[in-house]
N, C-alpha and C positions, 0 to 999 in steps of 0.2 A: 504494500500500500504506500502510495506516494503522498506526502503531506504538503501539497501546494494546491491552491485554489484552481489552477488551470487543469489539474488532473482529476477533478471531482468525477467527471463522467467516466474517465478511464478506470477509476477505482470501483465505481458501480459496475461497469462492464466486467471488470476482473472478478467481482463477486458472482455475477451472473454466469460467467464462464466456469468458475469453480463448481457452482451448483449444477450446471449442465454436464460437466465432466463426471460429477458424482452420480447424476441420474443415468448417464451412459453405463457406468459400472454396475449400478443397481439393476437396470433393465437387462443387461447382458447376463447378470447372475440369475435373474428370473428365468430367462430363456434356458440357461444351462440347467436349471433345476425343474424344468417343466414336467419331468417324469419322476421326480423325487416324491415319494409318499409323504403326505403331511406338510409339504413345503407351502408357505404362504408368501404371496407376492409382496414385494416392497416397492416403495417409490420415494421420491425426494420432494420435499415441500420447500419452495423458495419464493415464488412469485407473490404469495400472500403476504409474506414478511416485508417484501419490498413495497408492495402496494400500501400496506398500513403505515410504513415509515414515511411514505410520500404524501400522506393525507394532510390536509390543512389548507390554510389560506396562503396565497402567493403564487408566483410563477414557478415553473418547474426548476428554473435556475436557483431561485431563492430556497426552494425546498431541498435541492441537492446540496447547496452550500451549507445548510444547517444539519444535514444528515449525519448521524453517528453510525459510521460503518461497522463498528463493533457489535451493533445490535441487529445487523442484517446478516444472518447466516442461514444456511439450509439445514434441514433436518431430514433424516431417513426414518420412515415409518412403515409399519406393516399394514397393508391395505386389505380391507374386507376379511379380517382374520376369522370371523365367525362363519364365513361362507366358503364353500368349495364346489368346484365344477365336477369333481370326480368322487368316486366312492372311497378313494384312498386319502381324502382330505386335502388334496392339492387344489389351489385356486388359480393357477396360472393358465391363461388362455394364450396360446402361442401366437395366434393371429393378432390379438390385441397388443401383445408385447412387441411384435415385429413392427406394427404401425407406430407404437409409441417410440420405439428405437429410431425409426426413420424420421419421425417428427423432431425428435431431440437432436439428431444429426444435422438437420436443416437449421434448427435453432442455434446450435453451436457454430455452424458456418456463418450465419448471419451476425452473431455476436463477435466473432473473430473479424469479420469485415468491418463492423462498426468500430471495433478497437483500432484497427489499422487506419480507418478514416479519422478517428480522433487524433492519433499520433501524427498523421499527415497535416491536420489543421494546426497542431502545435508547432510542427516543424516549419510550416509556411509562415506562421506568426513570428517565429524566431528569426527568419531570414529576411 
């Protein structure tokens, strides 16, 4: 995390990239365990934390400048732990996990492009 005002967006994008990377790992683990009896799917929660941190009055720039990045983290949770799709207690649906994985890969690529764009803006401002 970089502690300068011009890097506020970069720091938030970095947090989002970390969460997306964690989600990629969790989704891959779900797919790997789709035949493991009793396995319950997991997922990562991040967007809700970011959304609640950005609540309030003011422009997005003002909100981001006041943001405490230490309070914005992702959490891993077990999803629908009381439900299962199979008799062995597993609740992983392979098609859903593959779709979530593809969606997360696109999100990660977009976040990476946004990060590169922010650094290009900073670089242009410096020159």
